[in-house]
N, C-alpha and C positions, 0 to 999 in steps of 0.2 A: 675508425670505422665510419663510413659515410652514413648520412641519414637514410638513403635508399637501402643500403645493406642492412641497417638496423630494422627497417620496415619489413624487409624480406624475411628476416629471422623471427621477429617478435610479434607479427600481426596475429589477430585472433584465429584466422583460418589455420595457421600452423599449430597453434596450441590445441585446436580441436582435432586436427589430424593426429598429432602426437598422442593425445588422450584416448582417442578412439582405437588406434592401433594397439596401444598398450592394454586397453580394456579387453579387446578381442583376444589378444594373446593370453591374458590371465583367465578369462572366462572359459575359453576352449581347453586350456591346460587343466583347469579344475576337474573337468570330466574325463579328459584323455588319460590322466594318470591316477584317476580314481581317488581324488582327495575327498570326494563324498563318502567313500568307504572309510577313510581314515577318520573323518568327523563322526561317523557312526560308532566308531570305537568308544568315543567319549560321551556321546549323547544317547546311544542305543546299544549298550553292551549285550543285550539279549540276542541281538542279531548274530553275534559271533560266539554265543554260548560261553561267555566268560563272566557273566554276572555273578555266578556262585563261587568263582575263584577268589582266593585271598587278594587283597588290593595290590600287593607286591607283584603277584603273578599276572594280574590284569595289566599293570603298568608295563611289565616286561613284554607281554604279548603285544601291546600297542607299539612299543618301541621297535620290536622286531618287524612287525608288519609295515610300520612307517618306513623303516630303513630299506625294506624290500621294494615297496611301491614308489617311494619318493626319492629316487636316485637322480642325480643331476642330469645324466644322459637322457633319461626318460622325460624329464622336465624340458630339456632343450629340444628333444625331438617332438614334443607335444606342440611346439610352435608351428609345425608344418601346416596344420589346418588353417590357421589364421593367415599364414604367408600365402598359401595357395588361393584363398578366397578373398580375404580382406585387403591384402597388399595391392593387388592390381586396381581395385576400386578406389582405395585411398590415394594411390599414386595419380590416377587420372582425375580424381576430385580436386587435386591441387590446381587444375586449370582455372578454377575460379580466382585463385590468388594471382595467377599470371594475367588473367583478363583485367583485373583491377589495375595492375601495373601497365598493361599495354595501352590503356587509355591515356597514360601520362607520357608515353614514349615520344610523341611529336614535340613535347616541350624541350627535349634534349637536342633536337636536330639543329635549331638555329645556333646553338653554342658549339656543337661538335662538328657540324657539317659532315657527319659520317653516319648516315641513317642505318646503313647495313651493319656497321660495327655495333651501333647501339642496340639494334634488335637482336643480333647474335649474342651479345653480352647478356642481355636480359633473359633470353631463352636458356642459355647454358648455365647462367648463374642461378636462376630459379630452380632448374632441374637439379643442380648439385645441392642446393640448400634443402630442397624438399626431400631428396634422397637421404641426406644427412639427418634430417629430423626423424624420418621413419627408421633409420638405422639406430638412432639414439634411443627410440622407444624399444627397439629389440634389445639393445645393450642394457637398458634399465631392467627389462624383463629377465635377462640372464643374471643381472645383479641381484634381483629379488630371489632368484633360484639359488644363488650362492648362500643366501641367508637361511633359506627354509628347507633345502634338500640335503641329502646325504651325498657328499662328494667322495666317491670311492672308485676303485678300479672299475672301468666300464665292462659290461657284459658283452657289448657289441664292439666289433673291430672298427676302430675309428682310424682309417688309413688314407683318407683323402689327401692329406698334406704330407704323407710319408715321402713322396717323390721330391719334395722341396726341403723338408726338415729332418728327414731320416725316419727309420722305422721306430714305431712306438711313441711318436710325437703326440698323437691323440690321447693315448693312455696316460702319458706323463703330464700333459698340459691341456686337460679337458676343457677348461674354461676358455683359454686362448683359442683352442681348436674351433669351438663354436662361434666365437667372435670373428674369427677369420672366415668361417663358412658364411657368416652373415654378410660379409663384404660382397660376396657374389649373390647369395640368395636374396638379400634384402636391398643393400645399397645399390649395387650395379643394376639389378632388375628395376628398382624404383627410378633410378636415373634415366634409364632408357625409356620407360613407359611415361614418365613425366615429359621427356623430350618429345616423344611420339604425340602425346596429347597436345602440347603447345604447338607443335608443327602443324597438326591438323587444324587447330584453331586459327593459325596465321593464314592458312590457305582459304578456309571457309568463312572466317570471321564469325563463326557460330560456336558459342561456348558448349552447347549441348553436343555438337559433333566432336569437339575436342575431348569431351568426356566419354562419349559412346563408342566412337570408332576404334580406339585401341582395345576397349573391353570386348567389342564384337570380335575383333581379330583374336584376342586371347581365348575367350571362352568357346567361340565357334571353332577355332583351330584345335583346341583340346578335344572337342566333341567329334570333329571330323577325323582326327587322328585315332581316337578310340574306336571309331567305326572300322578303320583299316585293320585293326588287330595285328599290327606288324611292329616288331621291335626295331627293324632296320631303319625306320624313319624317326626313331625316338629323338634323335638329336635336333630335329626340326620342330618338335611339338612345343608350342608356346609355353606350356606350363612345366616343361622339364626342369627349368632353372629353379622355380619355386618349390618343386617337389624333389630336388636332387638328393636330399638326405634320406629319401625313401628307397633309393636304389643303391646297388653295390656292384662293383666290378665294371663300371662303364668308363670309357676313355675320359680323361679329365676335361678335354676341350668341349665335351658335350654339355658341360655345365653352363657354358656361355654361348654356345652355338645358336640356341633358340633366340637370342637377343640380336643376332646379326641382321635379320630381316627388318624388324621394327626400327633398328638404329639406322640402317641404310635408307629406309623409306623416310625416316624423319629428316635426315640430311637432305634428301632429294626435295622434300616438301619445303623445307626452309629455303633452299637455293631457289626453288621455283617462286616462292612468295616474295623473296627479296628482288628478284629480277623482273617480276611482274609489275611491280611498282617501285619506284625509287624510295618512296616513303610509304610505310604501311598505314593505311587509313584506319580510323577507329569507327 
């Protein structure tokens, strides 16, 4: 592994992004699946009128309620709030990492004599690494869920992957089901929006625009779509990918179609930036 690759993976910005996303996932989950109610069973039994019951019955009541509330599927679905709101922001925030590396890119030109290739490699490598880091936080979140939740037959029909792996795949392999969902909902989304962010910064040479422009597109696009109140354009709404687990019965390609516009725009901006100058200035 090269020194540059180690820097891309291990720098302090990546550690912060990983920790922030995992924290957001856990904090929102705590309230989404009512862990506060479970805690009340132990610390405030009066709230559930079980204080006067024998200890054995109190314990059984707690176990029963815990198994109802803390099922793995509910735990996994609770991630949607963080994915919708925090994931776009953290994906675009990685532009600061790319900005630090961009300052060093001219040092590679005299040796490689391939400025365009160096810049493209930097853009795509950083986007892939940042997306992998955010997906790793999501995977750790699911791993914690395996330890603390009740992994039982799901109450909800998990059929997204049935077309590829056969009917009942989600029910039989619930952990793998959500890991695979995360490849689209977290990894692919983060990759495209990291790419979008870096592409804007290449053109404008402004870190703040690299951070803000993709977020404006994402949040404004969601707002404008909501105003149309039409399901026919759902496949174009920027936030459909991050919210895909909240829907049922939609064509599978809708899960990735909202990423087409920012991806194509990113490629166009990168192409424009590289042809505007043979070497990208700092």
